[in-house]
C-alpha positions as CSV (number, residue, x, y, z in Angstrom):
1,M,-12.5,14.5,2.1
2,L,-13.3,11.1,0.7
3,G,-16.8,12.1,-0.4
4,S,-19.1,9.2,-1.3
5,I,-17.6,5.8,-0.9
6,A,-18.8,2.7,-2.8
7,I,-19.0,-0.2,-0.4
8,V,-19.3,-3.9,-1.3
9,V,-19.6,-6.6,1.3
10,G,-17.5,-9.5,0.2
11,V,-18.9,-12.2,2.5
12,G,-22.5,-13.1,2.2
13,V,-24.7,-14.3,5.0
14,A,-27.1,-17.2,4.6
15,A,-30.7,-16.9,5.8
16,S,-30.0,-19.2,8.7
17,A,-26.8,-17.5,9.7
18,P,-26.5,-14.9,12.5
19,A,-27.2,-11.3,11.4
20,E,-23.5,-10.3,11.6
21,P,-20.7,-12.5,10.1
22,P,-17.7,-13.1,12.3
23,A,-15.3,-10.2,12.2
24,S,-12.4,-12.5,11.2
25,I,-14.0,-13.3,7.8
26,A,-15.4,-9.9,7.1
27,A,-14.2,-8.3,3.8
28,E,-15.3,-4.8,2.8
29,S,-14.2,-3.1,-0.4
30,Q,-14.2,0.7,-0.8
31,V,-13.5,2.8,-3.9
32,I,-11.3,5.4,-2.3
33,G,-10.8,7.5,-5.4
34,R,-10.3,7.4,-9.1
35,S,-7.3,7.7,-11.4
36,V,-6.7,10.4,-14.0
37,Q,-8.5,8.2,-16.6
38,G,-11.3,7.4,-14.2
39,R,-10.3,3.9,-13.1
40,P,-11.3,3.0,-9.5
41,I,-8.7,2.8,-6.7
42,T,-10.0,0.2,-4.3
43,A,-9.1,-0.7,-0.7
44,V,-10.2,-4.0,0.8
45,Q,-10.6,-4.4,4.6
46,L,-9.6,-7.7,6.0
47,G,-9.6,-9.1,9.6
48,D,-11.4,-7.5,12.5
49,P,-12.8,-4.1,11.6
50,A,-12.7,-3.1,15.3
51,A,-9.2,-4.3,16.0
52,E,-6.0,-2.5,16.7
53,P,-3.5,-2.1,15.2
54,V,-4.6,-0.9,11.8
55,A,-2.3,-1.9,9.0
56,L,-2.1,-1.0,5.3
57,V,-0.5,-2.9,2.5
58,V,-0.2,-1.5,-1.0
59,G,0.8,-3.7,-4.0
60,L,1.7,-1.1,-6.6
61,I,2.3,2.6,-7.0
62,H,4.6,2.4,-10.0
63,G,2.8,0.9,-12.9
64,D,5.7,-1.1,-14.2
65,E,6.4,-2.8,-10.8
66,H,3.8,-5.6,-10.7
67,A,5.2,-8.2,-8.3
68,G,3.5,-6.7,-5.3
69,L,0.1,-7.4,-6.8
70,R,0.7,-11.1,-6.3
71,V,1.7,-10.6,-2.7
72,V,-1.6,-8.7,-2.1
73,D,-3.5,-11.6,-3.7
74,R,-1.9,-14.0,-1.3
75,I,-2.8,-11.8,1.7
76,E,-6.4,-11.7,0.5
77,A,-6.4,-15.5,0.2
78,R,-5.5,-15.7,3.8
79,A,-8.2,-13.3,5.1
80,D,-9.9,-16.0,7.2
81,E,-6.7,-16.3,9.3
82,L,-6.7,-12.7,10.5
83,Q,-8.0,-12.5,14.0
84,E,-6.6,-9.5,15.9
85,V,-5.8,-7.0,13.3
86,Q,-7.6,-4.6,10.9
87,L,-5.7,-5.0,7.7
88,W,-6.4,-2.9,4.6
89,V,-5.0,-3.8,1.2
90,I,-4.9,-1.6,-1.9
91,P,-3.8,-3.6,-4.9
92,S,-2.9,-0.6,-7.0
93,V,-2.9,3.2,-6.5
94,N,-1.8,3.7,-10.1
95,P,-4.3,1.7,-12.3
96,D,-3.6,3.8,-15.4
97,G,0.1,3.2,-15.2
98,A,-0.4,-0.5,-14.5
99,R,-2.5,-0.9,-17.6
100,A,0.1,1.0,-19.7
101,H,3.0,-0.8,-18.0
102,A,4.4,2.6,-17.3
103,R,6.0,3.9,-14.1
104,K,4.1,7.2,-14.0
105,N,0.4,7.9,-14.0
106,A,-1.6,9.1,-17.1
107,H,-0.4,12.7,-16.5
108,G,3.2,11.5,-16.6
109,V,3.7,12.1,-12.9
110,D,5.7,9.8,-10.7
111,L,3.2,9.4,-7.9
112,N,5.9,8.4,-5.4
113,R,7.4,11.9,-5.8
114,N,4.1,13.8,-5.6
115,F,3.4,13.7,-1.9
116,P,3.6,17.0,0.0
117,Y,6.3,16.1,2.5
118,R,9.6,17.6,1.3
119,W,8.2,17.9,-2.3
120,R,10.4,19.6,-4.8
121,G,9.7,20.5,-8.3
122,G,12.0,21.7,-11.1
123,L,12.3,18.5,-13.1
124,P,11.1,18.4,-16.7
125,H,7.9,16.5,-17.6
126,S,10.1,14.1,-19.6
127,D,12.1,13.1,-16.5
128,G,11.3,9.6,-15.2
129,Y,10.8,11.0,-11.7
130,Y,8.8,14.0,-12.6
131,P,7.0,15.0,-9.3
132,G,4.1,16.9,-10.9
133,P,3.4,20.7,-11.1
134,E,2.8,21.0,-7.4
135,P,2.4,18.8,-4.3
136,A,-0.5,16.3,-4.3
137,S,-1.5,17.5,-7.8
138,E,-2.7,14.0,-8.8
139,P,-6.0,12.4,-8.0
140,E,-4.3,9.2,-7.0
141,T,-2.1,11.0,-4.5
142,R,-5.1,12.8,-3.0
143,A,-7.0,9.5,-2.7
144,V,-4.2,8.0,-0.7
145,I,-3.8,11.0,1.5
146,D,-7.5,11.1,2.3
147,F,-7.7,7.4,3.0
148,V,-4.6,7.3,5.2
149,R,-6.0,10.1,7.2
150,Q,-9.3,8.2,7.5
151,I,-8.0,4.8,8.7
152,K,-4.8,6.0,10.5
153,P,-2.6,3.0,10.0
154,Q,0.1,2.3,12.5
155,I,1.9,0.1,9.9
156,S,2.1,0.6,6.2
157,I,4.0,-1.6,3.7
158,W,4.5,-0.5,0.1
159,Y,5.8,-2.9,-2.5
160,H,8.3,-1.7,-5.2
161,Q,10.8,-3.2,-7.5
162,P,13.7,-4.0,-8.4
163,W,16.2,-3.2,-5.6
164,G,15.8,-6.5,-3.7
165,A,15.9,-5.1,-0.2
166,V,13.7,-3.9,2.6
167,L,14.2,-0.2,3.2
168,A,14.5,-0.1,7.0
169,C,15.4,3.5,7.7
170,H,12.0,5.2,8.2
171,G,9.4,5.3,10.9
172,R,10.2,2.3,13.2
173,P,13.1,0.5,11.5
174,A,12.9,-2.5,13.8
175,L,9.6,-3.5,12.1
176,A,11.1,-3.3,8.7
177,A,14.1,-5.3,9.9
178,R,11.7,-7.9,11.3
179,Y,10.0,-8.2,7.9
180,A,13.4,-8.6,6.2
181,K,14.3,-11.4,8.6
182,L,11.1,-13.3,7.9
183,V,11.5,-13.2,4.2
184,R,15.3,-13.6,4.3
185,M,16.1,-10.3,2.6
186,R,18.7,-7.7,3.3
187,T,17.9,-4.3,4.6
188,S,19.1,-1.0,3.1
189,C,18.9,2.7,3.5
190,R,18.9,3.3,-0.2
191,G,16.5,6.1,-1.2
192,K,16.5,7.6,2.3
193,G,16.7,11.2,1.1
194,L,14.1,11.0,-1.7
195,R,11.6,13.8,-1.8
196,G,7.8,13.6,-2.0
197,T,7.5,9.9,-1.3
198,V,4.5,8.4,0.3
199,I,6.4,6.7,3.2
200,S,8.1,10.0,4.1
201,W,4.8,11.7,4.1
202,E,3.1,9.0,6.2
203,N,5.8,8.9,8.8
204,A,5.8,12.7,9.0
205,E,2.0,12.9,9.1
206,T,1.7,10.6,12.1
207,P,5.0,10.3,14.1
208,G,5.4,7.0,15.9
209,T,3.9,5.0,13.1
210,S,5.9,3.0,10.6
211,A,5.6,3.1,6.8
212,F,8.3,1.3,4.9
213,V,9.1,0.0,1.4
214,V,9.8,-3.6,0.4
215,E,11.8,-3.6,-2.8
216,L,11.1,-6.9,-4.5
217,P,13.6,-8.2,-7.0
218,A,13.1,-7.5,-10.7
219,G,10.8,-9.7,-12.8
220,K,8.0,-12.0,-11.8
221,I,7.7,-13.2,-8.2
222,R,7.3,-17.0,-7.7
223,A,4.3,-18.4,-5.8
224,R,6.5,-19.5,-2.9
225,A,8.1,-16.1,-2.5
226,A,4.7,-14.4,-2.7
227,R,3.3,-16.6,0.0
228,R,6.4,-15.9,2.2
229,H,6.0,-12.1,1.7
230,A,2.3,-12.3,2.5
231,G,3.0,-14.2,5.7
232,A,5.6,-11.7,6.7
233,A,3.2,-8.8,6.1
234,I,0.5,-10.4,8.2
235,A,2.9,-11.2,11.0
236,V,4.3,-7.7,11.1
237,A,0.8,-6.2,11.0
238,E,-0.5,-8.4,13.8
239,G,2.5,-7.9,16.0
240,G,3.1,-4.3,15.3
């Protein structure tokens, strides 16, 4: 269960304005959980809170892969354009790792190997892909699981680095391929058999939905590329 959720309304209403702001400019922030070290994991709701489909975009799960954060920033900057979609963005589900510039969380767990679908242990703690002592052992993983079960996204996009490809072999591959075409990137099935990943868990949890990975190139992402990816994420979310 999510338990208590902190809610912050991001768009104020002047005294002379209607009681309810237009749905297209509503922005609601929820603390959906906390990291090992107590940092908040925040989700921001954009667009129409009553709309279908529901989409989720996550900027960072590995703390040393920061480029997706800039894409999420560009999506939030375009919030007023969203009319017919309920779009949630989570900048980071690994704030401890992001602060330390480390792939894993503060327990030394690769969060993208810690989800319960096809989880497998046996790796030493020192391994870069250490999946944790058991499935969903980490508070960050559990926060994502609870939140996904709450909002039930039909489309989820998770940003990674540095493979430079859209992984279009999960869920509904045509959606991922459409994203790739919009951003002029290749598609790939690399990583298809990985265990304990969030997209494999999402796609198994709710068949017929589509969770896929966008592997941005290594290094910093330029402003033009970030805008292009933000536009593709919005287009896929609205059209999915």
